[in-house]
N, CA, C and O atoms as a Tripos MOL2 file, in Angstrom:
@<TRIPOS>MOLECULE
protein
  272   271    68     0     0
PROTEIN
NO_CHARGES

@<TRIPOS>ATOM
      1 N          19.1570  183.7200   67.7740 N.3       1 UNK1
      2 CA         20.2170  183.3220   68.4660 C.3       1 UNK1
      3 C          19.8220  183.0160   69.3860 C.2       1 UNK1
      4 O          18.9990  183.7960   69.8650 O.2       1 UNK1
      5 N          20.1080  181.8550   70.1200 N.am      2 UNK2
      6 CA         19.7320  181.0680   71.3360 C.3       2 UNK2
      7 C          20.6520  181.8960   72.3860 C.2       2 UNK2
      8 O          21.7810  182.2340   72.0320 O.2       2 UNK2
      9 N          20.1510  182.2330   73.7190 N.am      3 UNK3
     10 CA         20.2000  182.9100   74.8780 C.3       3 UNK3
     11 C          21.2090  181.5120   75.4990 C.2       3 UNK3
     12 O          21.0410  180.3160   75.2640 O.2       3 UNK3
     13 N          22.0890  182.0600   76.2030 N.am      4 UNK4
     14 CA         22.9050  181.4920   77.2960 C.3       4 UNK4
     15 C          21.8870  180.2940   77.7320 C.2       4 UNK4
     16 O          21.8790  179.1200   77.3630 O.2       4 UNK4
     17 N          20.9740  181.0290   78.7020 N.am      5 UNK5
     18 CA         20.3420  180.0850   79.4550 C.3       5 UNK5
     19 C          19.2220  179.0050   78.5270 C.2       5 UNK5
     20 O          18.7000  177.9580   78.9100 O.2       5 UNK5
     21 N          19.1400  179.4780   77.6310 N.am      6 UNK6
     22 CA         18.0640  178.3930   76.5650 C.3       6 UNK6
     23 C          19.2540  177.3690   76.0840 C.2       6 UNK6
     24 O          18.9690  176.1780   75.9590 O.2       6 UNK6
     25 N          20.3210  177.7360   75.8680 N.am      7 UNK7
     26 CA         21.4530  176.7310   75.6900 C.3       7 UNK7
     27 C          21.5820  175.4850   76.6100 C.2       7 UNK7
     28 O          21.3110  174.3150   76.3380 O.2       7 UNK7
     29 N          22.0880  176.0450   77.8300 N.am      8 UNK8
     30 CA         21.9020  175.2730   79.0000 C.3       8 UNK8
     31 C          21.2890  174.2530   79.4270 C.2       8 UNK8
     32 O          21.6680  173.2160   79.9710 O.2       8 UNK8
     33 N          19.7140  174.8920   78.9460 N.am      9 UNK9
     34 CA         18.3220  174.2040   78.8950 C.3       9 UNK9
     35 C          18.3170  172.8540   78.0130 C.2       9 UNK9
     36 O          18.0610  171.7030   78.3660 O.2       9 UNK9
     37 N          18.6490  173.3200   76.8680 N.am     10 UNK10
     38 CA         19.0680  172.2800   75.6820 C.3      10 UNK10
     39 C          20.2090  171.2830   75.8340 C.2      10 UNK10
     40 O          20.2680  170.1610   75.3310 O.2      10 UNK10
     41 N          21.1200  171.8940   76.6280 N.am     11 UNK11
     42 CA         22.0580  170.5110   77.1230 C.3      11 UNK11
     43 C          21.4720  169.7890   77.7460 C.2      11 UNK11
     44 O          21.5430  168.5960   77.4500 O.2      11 UNK11
     45 N          20.6530  170.2120   78.8630 N.am     12 UNK12
     46 CA         20.4810  169.7030   80.0850 C.3      12 UNK12
     47 C          19.1120  168.6390   79.8100 C.2      12 UNK12
     48 O          18.7990  167.8170   80.6710 O.2      12 UNK12
     49 N          18.5140  168.7410   78.7850 N.am     13 UNK13
     50 CA         17.5910  167.6750   78.2730 C.3      13 UNK13
     51 C          17.9800  166.7330   77.5800 C.2      13 UNK13
     52 O          17.3450  165.6790   77.5810 O.2      13 UNK13
     53 N          19.2880  166.9170   76.7100 N.am     14 UNK14
     54 CA         19.9920  166.0500   75.7960 C.3      14 UNK14
     55 C          20.4810  165.0620   77.0300 C.2      14 UNK14
     56 O          20.1240  163.8860   77.1100 O.2      14 UNK14
     57 N          21.2740  165.6560   77.8950 N.am     15 UNK15
     58 CA         21.7970  164.7160   79.2710 C.3      15 UNK15
     59 C          20.8530  163.4630   79.9670 C.2      15 UNK15
     60 O          21.0530  162.2800   80.2430 O.2      15 UNK15
     61 N          19.6560  164.4660   80.0920 N.am     16 UNK16
     62 CA         18.8550  163.7710   81.2250 C.3      16 UNK16
     63 C          18.2770  162.7790   80.3320 C.2      16 UNK16
     64 O          18.0310  161.7030   80.8770 O.2      16 UNK16
     65 N          17.8970  162.9070   78.6420 N.am     17 UNK17
     66 CA         17.4770  161.9910   78.0310 C.3      17 UNK17
     67 C          18.3780  160.8440   77.8640 C.2      17 UNK17
     68 O          18.0330  159.6920   77.6010 O.2      17 UNK17
     69 N          19.5090  161.2580   78.0350 N.am     18 UNK18
     70 CA         20.6230  159.8870   78.0590 C.3      18 UNK18
     71 C          20.8100  158.9250   79.2060 C.2      18 UNK18
     72 O          21.0960  157.7280   79.2220 O.2      18 UNK18
     73 N          20.5760  159.7560   80.1130 N.am     19 UNK19
     74 CA         20.6210  159.0520   81.6210 C.3      19 UNK19
     75 C          19.1460  158.2600   81.8030 C.2      19 UNK19
     76 O          19.1120  157.1080   82.2350 O.2      19 UNK19
     77 N          18.0510  158.9270   81.4640 N.am     20 UNK20
     78 CA         16.6800  158.0370   81.1480 C.3      20 UNK20
     79 C          17.3000  156.7000   80.2380 C.2      20 UNK20
     80 O          17.2720  155.5480   80.6720 O.2      20 UNK20
     81 N          17.6700  156.9530   79.3530 N.am     21 UNK21
     82 CA         17.6560  156.2040   78.8330 C.3      21 UNK21
     83 C          18.7280  154.6450   79.0010 C.2      21 UNK21
     84 O          18.3980  153.5050   78.6730 O.2      21 UNK21
     85 N          19.7720  154.9990   79.4850 N.am     22 UNK22
     86 CA         20.4540  154.3260   79.8570 C.3      22 UNK22
     87 C          19.6970  153.1950   81.3500 C.2      22 UNK22
     88 O          19.7760  151.9890   81.5840 O.2      22 UNK22
     89 N          19.0940  154.2140   81.9760 N.am     23 UNK23
     90 CA         17.9560  153.6850   83.3060 C.3      23 UNK23
     91 C          17.2350  152.9050   82.7450 C.2      23 UNK23
     92 O          17.5020  151.7470   83.0640 O.2      23 UNK23
     93 N          16.3580  153.0080   81.9810 N.am     24 UNK24
     94 CA         15.5260  152.3770   81.0950 C.3      24 UNK24
     95 C          16.0490  151.2300   80.5260 C.2      24 UNK24
     96 O          15.2580  150.3140   80.7520 O.2      24 UNK24
     97 N          16.9670  150.8580   79.9200 N.am     25 UNK25
     98 CA         17.7480  149.6880   79.4640 C.3      25 UNK25
     99 C          18.5150  148.8180   80.8730 C.2      25 UNK25
    100 O          19.0450  147.7080   80.9220 O.2      25 UNK25
    101 N          18.4210  149.2720   81.3290 N.am     26 UNK26
    102 CA         19.1050  148.3950   82.7280 C.3      26 UNK26
    103 C          17.5920  148.2990   83.8720 C.2      26 UNK26
    104 O          17.7020  147.9550   85.0490 O.2      26 UNK26
    105 N          16.5460  148.5940   83.3620 N.am     27 UNK27
    106 CA         15.7850  148.2600   85.1170 C.3      27 UNK27
    107 C          15.4350  146.8810   84.8640 C.2      27 UNK27
    108 O          14.3180  146.5880   85.2910 O.2      27 UNK27
    109 N          15.9030  146.1940   84.4430 N.am     28 UNK28
    110 CA         15.8340  144.6860   84.6530 C.3      28 UNK28
    111 C          16.5510  144.1260   85.4910 C.2      28 UNK28
    112 O          16.1550  143.0950   86.0360 O.2      28 UNK28
    113 N          17.6110  144.6060   85.7460 N.am     29 UNK29
    114 CA         18.8080  144.0750   86.6030 C.3      29 UNK29
    115 C          18.8450  144.1550   88.3700 C.2      29 UNK29
    116 O          18.7310  145.1310   89.1120 O.2      29 UNK29
    117 N          18.9970  143.0920   88.5940 N.am     30 UNK30
    118 CA         18.5290  143.5680   90.1740 C.3      30 UNK30
    119 C          20.0490  142.8070   90.8420 C.2      30 UNK30
    120 O          20.9490  142.2180   90.2440 O.2      30 UNK30
    121 N          19.8790  143.0970   92.2510 N.am     31 UNK31
    122 CA         21.0940  142.9320   93.0050 C.3      31 UNK31
    123 C          21.6410  141.7750   92.9060 C.2      31 UNK31
    124 O          22.8520  141.6510   92.7250 O.2      31 UNK31
    125 N          20.8630  140.8230   93.0060 N.am     32 UNK32
    126 CA         21.3150  139.2790   93.1140 C.3      32 UNK32
    127 C          22.2740  139.1740   91.8190 C.2      32 UNK32
    128 O          23.2640  138.4440   91.8780 O.2      32 UNK32
    129 N          21.9670  139.9260   90.6160 N.am     33 UNK33
    130 CA         22.7860  139.4550   89.0120 C.3      33 UNK33
    131 C          24.2490  139.6130   89.8010 C.2      33 UNK33
    132 O          25.1020  138.7270   89.7540 O.2      33 UNK33
    133 N          24.4050  140.7410   90.4630 N.am     34 UNK34
    134 CA         25.6190  141.1530   90.8650 C.3      34 UNK34
    135 C          26.6200  140.2070   91.9860 C.2      34 UNK34
    136 O          27.8200  140.2370   92.2590 O.2      34 UNK34
    137 N          25.3610  139.3060   92.5000 N.am     35 UNK35
    138 CA         25.5360  138.9890   94.0790 C.3      35 UNK35
    139 C          26.4420  137.4280   93.3420 C.2      35 UNK35
    140 O          27.5110  137.0630   93.8320 O.2      35 UNK35
    141 N          25.7910  136.6800   92.1520 N.am     36 UNK36
    142 CA         26.0410  135.6040   92.0550 C.3      36 UNK36
    143 C          27.0780  135.7020   91.1010 C.2      36 UNK36
    144 O          26.8020  136.1140   89.9740 O.2      36 UNK36
    145 N          28.2440  135.3780   91.3970 N.am     37 UNK37
    146 CA         29.3840  135.3510   90.7620 C.3      37 UNK37
    147 C          29.4380  134.7470   89.2040 C.2      37 UNK37
    148 O          30.2640  135.0800   88.3540 O.2      37 UNK37
    149 N          28.3000  133.7260   89.0270 N.am     38 UNK38
    150 CA         28.2150  133.3710   87.8200 C.3      38 UNK38
    151 C          27.7860  134.2830   86.9060 C.2      38 UNK38
    152 O          28.3120  134.2240   85.7940 O.2      38 UNK38
    153 N          26.8540  135.2150   87.1300 N.am     39 UNK39
    154 CA         26.2420  136.0660   86.2570 C.3      39 UNK39
    155 C          26.7850  137.2050   86.7640 C.2      39 UNK39
    156 O          26.1090  138.1590   86.3790 O.2      39 UNK39
    157 N          27.7420  137.5660   87.4880 N.am     40 UNK40
    158 CA         28.1200  139.1310   87.6120 C.3      40 UNK40
    159 C          28.9320  139.1160   86.3870 C.2      40 UNK40
    160 O          28.0910  139.7070   85.7100 O.2      40 UNK40
    161 N          29.8390  138.9240   85.6070 N.am     41 UNK41
    162 CA         30.6940  139.2410   84.7250 C.3      41 UNK41
    163 C          29.8790  139.4500   83.6830 C.2      41 UNK41
    164 O          30.1900  140.3960   82.9590 O.2      41 UNK41
    165 N          28.5200  138.5750   83.2840 N.am     42 UNK42
    166 CA         27.8920  138.7620   82.3130 C.3      42 UNK42
    167 C          27.0150  140.3380   82.4690 C.2      42 UNK42
    168 O          27.1190  141.2140   81.6120 O.2      42 UNK42
    169 N          26.1910  140.4770   83.6770 N.am     43 UNK43
    170 CA         25.7240  141.5360   83.9230 C.3      43 UNK43
    171 C          26.4360  142.9350   83.7090 C.2      43 UNK43
    172 O          25.9370  143.9370   83.1960 O.2      43 UNK43
    173 N          28.0350  142.7380   84.3440 N.am     44 UNK44
    174 CA         28.9550  144.1400   84.1550 C.3      44 UNK44
    175 C          29.1350  144.0740   82.7800 C.2      44 UNK44
    176 O          29.1380  145.2240   82.3400 O.2      44 UNK44
    177 N          29.2890  143.2300   81.8790 N.am     45 UNK45
    178 CA         29.5550  143.4210   80.2730 C.3      45 UNK45
    179 C          27.6300  144.0450   80.0480 C.2      45 UNK45
    180 O          27.5580  145.2580   80.2440 O.2      45 UNK45
    181 N          26.9700  143.7300   79.8800 N.am     46 UNK46
    182 CA         25.6600  144.4450   79.7760 C.3      46 UNK46
    183 C          25.6040  145.5510   79.9440 C.2      46 UNK46
    184 O          25.0620  146.2320   79.0720 O.2      46 UNK46
    185 N          26.1170  146.1550   81.0780 N.am     47 UNK47
    186 CA         25.8400  147.3720   81.3440 C.3      47 UNK47
    187 C          26.7880  148.0350   80.9300 C.2      47 UNK47
    188 O          26.6760  149.2560   81.0400 O.2      47 UNK47
    189 N          27.9050  147.5400   80.3830 N.am     48 UNK48
    190 CA         29.1840  148.6710   80.3200 C.3      48 UNK48
    191 C          29.0310  148.8390   78.2630 C.2      48 UNK48
    192 O          29.5810  149.6600   77.5290 O.2      48 UNK48
    193 N          27.8090  147.3780   77.8090 N.am     49 UNK49
    194 CA         27.7360  147.6250   76.3740 C.3      49 UNK49
    195 C          26.4830  148.9530   76.1560 C.2      49 UNK49
    196 O          26.4870  149.8780   75.3440 O.2      49 UNK49
    197 N          25.7880  148.7120   76.8890 N.am     50 UNK50
    198 CA         24.6390  149.7880   76.9430 C.3      50 UNK50
    199 C          25.3290  151.0720   77.4290 C.2      50 UNK50
    200 O          24.9150  152.1800   77.0880 O.2      50 UNK50
    201 N          26.1650  150.9350   78.0630 N.am     51 UNK51
    202 CA         26.3990  152.3980   78.3520 C.3      51 UNK51
    203 C          27.4310  153.1540   77.4740 C.2      51 UNK51
    204 O          27.6170  154.3680   77.3970 O.2      51 UNK51
    205 N          28.1740  151.9450   76.7110 N.am     52 UNK52
    206 CA         28.9230  152.6810   75.9120 C.3      52 UNK52
    207 C          28.1080  153.1670   74.8430 C.2      52 UNK52
    208 O          28.5000  154.2520   74.4130 O.2      52 UNK52
    209 N          26.8810  152.6010   74.1620 N.am     53 UNK53
    210 CA         25.8810  152.7170   73.0470 C.3      53 UNK53
    211 C          25.0170  154.0830   73.5110 C.2      53 UNK53
    212 O          24.7150  155.0320   72.7880 O.2      53 UNK53
    213 N          24.8100  153.9550   74.4720 N.am     54 UNK54
    214 CA         24.0560  155.6850   75.0000 C.3      54 UNK54
    215 C          24.5620  156.5910   75.0730 C.2      54 UNK54
    216 O          24.0690  157.6830   74.7890 O.2      54 UNK54
    217 N          26.1420  156.3210   75.6350 N.am     55 UNK55
    218 CA         27.0910  157.5090   75.7720 C.3      55 UNK55
    219 C          27.2030  157.8720   74.5340 C.2      55 UNK55
    220 O          27.2450  159.0630   74.2250 O.2      55 UNK55
    221 N          27.2690  156.8620   73.6210 N.am     56 UNK56
    222 CA         27.9310  157.4060   72.0760 C.3      56 UNK56
    223 C          26.5260  158.2420   71.4910 C.2      56 UNK56
    224 O          26.7920  159.2320   70.8100 O.2      56 UNK56
    225 N          25.5180  158.0300   71.6310 N.am     57 UNK57
    226 CA         24.5690  158.5040   71.1420 C.3      57 UNK57
    227 C          24.6290  159.7090   71.7060 C.2      57 UNK57
    228 O          25.0680  160.6640   71.0640 O.2      57 UNK57
    229 N          24.1560  159.8500   73.1120 N.am     58 UNK58
    230 CA         24.1410  161.2630   73.6430 C.3      58 UNK58
    231 C          25.2360  162.5450   73.0850 C.2      58 UNK58
    232 O          24.9840  163.7110   72.7810 O.2      58 UNK58
    233 N          26.5470  161.7750   73.0980 N.am     59 UNK59
    234 CA         27.5620  162.6310   72.7950 C.3      59 UNK59
    235 C          26.8990  163.1880   71.2150 C.2      59 UNK59
    236 O          26.6050  164.3660   71.0100 O.2      59 UNK59
    237 N          26.7900  162.4050   70.4920 N.am     60 UNK60
    238 CA         26.4110  162.3620   69.3490 C.3      60 UNK60
    239 C          25.6530  163.8570   68.6510 C.2      60 UNK60
    240 O          25.9520  164.7330   67.8390 O.2      60 UNK60
    241 N          24.3310  163.4340   69.6830 N.am     61 UNK61
    242 CA         23.2790  164.5890   69.8880 C.3      61 UNK61
    243 C          24.0020  166.1610   70.2450 C.2      61 UNK61
    244 O          23.9230  167.2450   69.6660 O.2      61 UNK61
    245 N          24.6270  165.7700   71.3070 N.am     62 UNK62
    246 CA         25.4100  166.9550   71.8430 C.3      62 UNK62
    247 C          26.4230  167.9310   70.7430 C.2      62 UNK62
    248 O          26.5110  169.1410   70.5340 O.2      62 UNK62
    249 N          27.0320  166.8450   70.2470 N.am     63 UNK63
    250 CA         27.5570  167.3090   69.1200 C.3      63 UNK63
    251 C          27.0080  168.0120   67.9940 C.2      63 UNK63
    252 O          27.6990  168.9340   67.5590 O.2      63 UNK63
    253 N          25.8250  167.7550   67.3860 N.am     64 UNK64
    254 CA         24.7520  167.9150   66.2030 C.3      64 UNK64
    255 C          24.5750  169.4140   67.0700 C.2      64 UNK64
    256 O          24.8060  170.4970   66.5320 O.2      64 UNK64
    257 N          24.1440  169.2760   68.4490 N.am     65 UNK65
    258 CA         23.3820  170.5150   68.6840 C.3      65 UNK65
    259 C          24.2400  171.7100   68.7640 C.2      65 UNK65
    260 O          23.8670  172.8530   68.5010 O.2      65 UNK65
    261 N          25.5100  171.3320   69.1780 N.am     66 UNK66
    262 CA         26.5020  172.7780   69.1400 C.3      66 UNK66
    263 C          27.1950  173.0870   67.7940 C.2      66 UNK66
    264 O          27.9930  174.0140   67.6500 O.2      66 UNK66
    265 N          26.7880  172.1560   66.7380 N.am     67 UNK67
    266 CA         27.1380  172.5930   65.4050 C.3      67 UNK67
    267 C          26.1590  173.6080   65.2040 C.2      67 UNK67
    268 O          26.5300  174.6980   64.7700 O.2      67 UNK67
    269 N          25.0170  173.4080   65.4490 N.am     68 UNK68
    270 CA         24.0510  174.5460   64.7720 C.3      68 UNK68
    271 C          24.3990  175.9510   65.7190 C.2      68 UNK68
    272 O          23.8320  177.0160   65.4750 O.2      68 UNK68
@<TRIPOS>BOND
     1     1     2 1
     2     2     3 1
     3     3     4 2
     4     3     5 am
     5     5     6 1
     6     6     7 1
     7     7     8 2
     8     7     9 am
     9     9    10 1
    10    10    11 1
    11    11    12 2
    12    11    13 am
    13    13    14 1
    14    14    15 1
    15    15    16 2
    16    15    17 am
    17    17    18 1
    18    18    19 1
    19    19    20 2
    20    19    21 am
    21    21    22 1
    22    22    23 1
    23    23    24 2
    24    23    25 am
    25    25    26 1
    26    26    27 1
    27    27    28 2
    28    27    29 am
    29    29    30 1
    30    30    31 1
    31    31    32 2
    32    31    33 am
    33    33    34 1
    34    34    35 1
    35    35    36 2
    36    35    37 am
    37    37    38 1
    38    38    39 1
    39    39    40 2
    40    39    41 am
    41    41    42 1
    42    42    43 1
    43    43    44 2
    44    43    45 am
    45    45    46 1
    46    46    47 1
    47    47    48 2
    48    47    49 am
    49    49    50 1
    50    50    51 1
    51    51    52 2
    52    51    53 am
    53    53    54 1
    54    54    55 1
    55    55    56 2
    56    55    57 am
    57    57    58 1
    58    58    59 1
    59    59    60 2
    60    59    61 am
    61    61    62 1
    62    62    63 1
    63    63    64 2
    64    63    65 am
    65    65    66 1
    66    66    67 1
    67    67    68 2
    68    67    69 am
    69    69    70 1
    70    70    71 1
    71    71    72 2
    72    71    73 am
    73    73    74 1
    74    74    75 1
    75    75    76 2
    76    75    77 am
    77    77    78 1
    78    78    79 1
    79    79    80 2
    80    79    81 am
    81    81    82 1
    82    82    83 1
    83    83    84 2
    84    83    85 am
    85    85    86 1
    86    86    87 1
    87    87    88 2
    88    87    89 am
    89    89    90 1
    90    90    91 1
    91    91    92 2
    92    91    93 am
    93    93    94 1
    94    94    95 1
    95    95    96 2
    96    95    97 am
    97    97    98 1
    98    98    99 1
    99    99   100 2
   100    99   101 am
   101   101   102 1
   102   102   103 1
   103   103   104 2
   104   103   105 am
   105   105   106 1
   106   106   107 1
   107   107   108 2
   108   107   109 am
   109   109   110 1
   110   110   111 1
   111   111   112 2
   112   111   113 am
   113   113   114 1
   114   114   115 1
   115   115   116 2
   116   115   117 am
   117   117   118 1
   118   118   119 1
   119   119   120 2
   120   119   121 am
   121   121   122 1
   122   122   123 1
   123   123   124 2
   124   123   125 am
   125   125   126 1
   126   126   127 1
   127   127   128 2
   128   127   129 am
   129   129   130 1
   130   130   131 1
   131   131   132 2
   132   131   133 am
   133   133   134 1
   134   134   135 1
   135   135   136 2
   136   135   137 am
   137   137   138 1
   138   138   139 1
   139   139   140 2
   140   139   141 am
   141   141   142 1
   142   142   143 1
   143   143   144 2
   144   143   145 am
   145   145   146 1
   146   146   147 1
   147   147   148 2
   148   147   149 am
   149   149   150 1
   150   150   151 1
   151   151   152 2
   152   151   153 am
   153   153   154 1
   154   154   155 1
   155   155   156 2
   156   155   157 am
   157   157   158 1
   158   158   159 1
   159   159   160 2
   160   159   161 am
   161   161   162 1
   162   162   163 1
   163   163   164 2
   164   163   165 am
   165   165   166 1
   166   166   167 1
   167   167   168 2
   168   167   169 am
   169   169   170 1
   170   170   171 1
   171   171   172 2
   172   171   173 am
   173   173   174 1
   174   174   175 1
   175   175   176 2
   176   175   177 am
   177   177   178 1
   178   178   179 1
   179   179   180 2
   180   179   181 am
   181   181   182 1
   182   182   183 1
   183   183   184 2
   184   183   185 am
   185   185   186 1
   186   186   187 1
   187   187   188 2
   188   187   189 am
   189   189   190 1
   190   190   191 1
   191   191   192 2
   192   191   193 am
   193   193   194 1
   194   194   195 1
   195   195   196 2
   196   195   197 am
   197   197   198 1
   198   198   199 1
   199   199   200 2
   200   199   201 am
   201   201   202 1
   202   202   203 1
   203   203   204 2
   204   203   205 am
   205   205   206 1
   206   206   207 1
   207   207   208 2
   208   207   209 am
   209   209   210 1
   210   210   211 1
   211   211   212 2
   212   211   213 am
   213   213   214 1
   214   214   215 1
   215   215   216 2
   216   215   217 am
   217   217   218 1
   218   218   219 1
   219   219   220 2
   220   219   221 am
   221   221   222 1
   222   222   223 1
   223   223   224 2
   224   223   225 am
   225   225   226 1
   226   226   227 1
   227   227   228 2
   228   227   229 am
   229   229   230 1
   230   230   231 1
   231   231   232 2
   232   231   233 am
   233   233   234 1
   234   234   235 1
   235   235   236 2
   236   235   237 am
   237   237   238 1
   238   238   239 1
   239   239   240 2
   240   239   241 am
   241   241   242 1
   242   242   243 1
   243   243   244 2
   244   243   245 am
   245   245   246 1
   246   246   247 1
   247   247   248 2
   248   247   249 am
   249   249   250 1
   250   250   251 1
   251   251   252 2
   252   251   253 am
   253   253   254 1
   254   254   255 1
   255   255   256 2
   256   255   257 am
   257   257   258 1
   258   258   259 1
   259   259   260 2
   260   259   261 am
   261   261   262 1
   262   262   263 1
   263   263   264 2
   264   263   265 am
   265   265   266 1
   266   266   267 1
   267   267   268 2
   268   267   269 am
   269   269   270 1
   270   270   271 1
   271   271   272 2
@<TRIPOS>SUBSTRUCTURE
     1 UNK1         2 RESIDUE 1 A UNK
     2 UNK2         6 RESIDUE 1 A UNK
     3 UNK3        10 RESIDUE 1 A UNK
     4 UNK4        14 RESIDUE 1 A UNK
     5 UNK5        18 RESIDUE 1 A UNK
     6 UNK6        22 RESIDUE 1 A UNK
     7 UNK7        26 RESIDUE 1 A UNK
     8 UNK8        30 RESIDUE 1 A UNK
     9 UNK9        34 RESIDUE 1 A UNK
    10 UNK10       38 RESIDUE 1 A UNK
    11 UNK11       42 RESIDUE 1 A UNK
    12 UNK12       46 RESIDUE 1 A UNK
    13 UNK13       50 RESIDUE 1 A UNK
    14 UNK14       54 RESIDUE 1 A UNK
    15 UNK15       58 RESIDUE 1 A UNK
    16 UNK16       62 RESIDUE 1 A UNK
    17 UNK17       66 RESIDUE 1 A UNK
    18 UNK18       70 RESIDUE 1 A UNK
    19 UNK19       74 RESIDUE 1 A UNK
    20 UNK20       78 RESIDUE 1 A UNK
    21 UNK21       82 RESIDUE 1 A UNK
    22 UNK22       86 RESIDUE 1 A UNK
    23 UNK23       90 RESIDUE 1 A UNK
    24 UNK24       94 RESIDUE 1 A UNK
    25 UNK25       98 RESIDUE 1 A UNK
    26 UNK26      102 RESIDUE 1 A UNK
    27 UNK27      106 RESIDUE 1 A UNK
    28 UNK28      110 RESIDUE 1 A UNK
    29 UNK29      114 RESIDUE 1 A UNK
    30 UNK30      118 RESIDUE 1 A UNK
    31 UNK31      122 RESIDUE 1 A UNK
    32 UNK32      126 RESIDUE 1 A UNK
    33 UNK33      130 RESIDUE 1 A UNK
    34 UNK34      134 RESIDUE 1 A UNK
    35 UNK35      138 RESIDUE 1 A UNK
    36 UNK36      142 RESIDUE 1 A UNK
    37 UNK37      146 RESIDUE 1 A UNK
    38 UNK38      150 RESIDUE 1 A UNK
    39 UNK39      154 RESIDUE 1 A UNK
    40 UNK40      158 RESIDUE 1 A UNK
    41 UNK41      162 RESIDUE 1 A UNK
    42 UNK42      166 RESIDUE 1 A UNK
    43 UNK43      170 RESIDUE 1 A UNK
    44 UNK44      174 RESIDUE 1 A UNK
    45 UNK45      178 RESIDUE 1 A UNK
    46 UNK46      182 RESIDUE 1 A UNK
    47 UNK47      186 RESIDUE 1 A UNK
    48 UNK48      190 RESIDUE 1 A UNK
    49 UNK49      194 RESIDUE 1 A UNK
    50 UNK50      198 RESIDUE 1 A UNK
    51 UNK51      202 RESIDUE 1 A UNK
    52 UNK52      206 RESIDUE 1 A UNK
    53 UNK53      210 RESIDUE 1 A UNK
    54 UNK54      214 RESIDUE 1 A UNK
    55 UNK55      218 RESIDUE 1 A UNK
    56 UNK56      222 RESIDUE 1 A UNK
    57 UNK57      226 RESIDUE 1 A UNK
    58 UNK58      230 RESIDUE 1 A UNK
    59 UNK59      234 RESIDUE 1 A UNK
    60 UNK60      238 RESIDUE 1 A UNK
    61 UNK61      242 RESIDUE 1 A UNK
    62 UNK62      246 RESIDUE 1 A UNK
    63 UNK63      250 RESIDUE 1 A UNK
    64 UNK64      254 RESIDUE 1 A UNK
    65 UNK65      258 RESIDUE 1 A UNK
    66 UNK66      262 RESIDUE 1 A UNK
    67 UNK67      266 RESIDUE 1 A UNK
    68 UNK68      270 RESIDUE 1 A UNK
């Protein structure tokens, strides 16, 4: 049986992994993409789509971890 501290460390690792994945997928976005009104909408949509995907995967991993 896991201790509460180990459980918290596992959850923290999963969340940090999700954040790292999101940042890595969006590392090529520049400030200019937000300032240019022609690129802004496309950039925001890309971030939203990637964020939903990463969040879904992260929540799925947390759910799997909690069910164990």
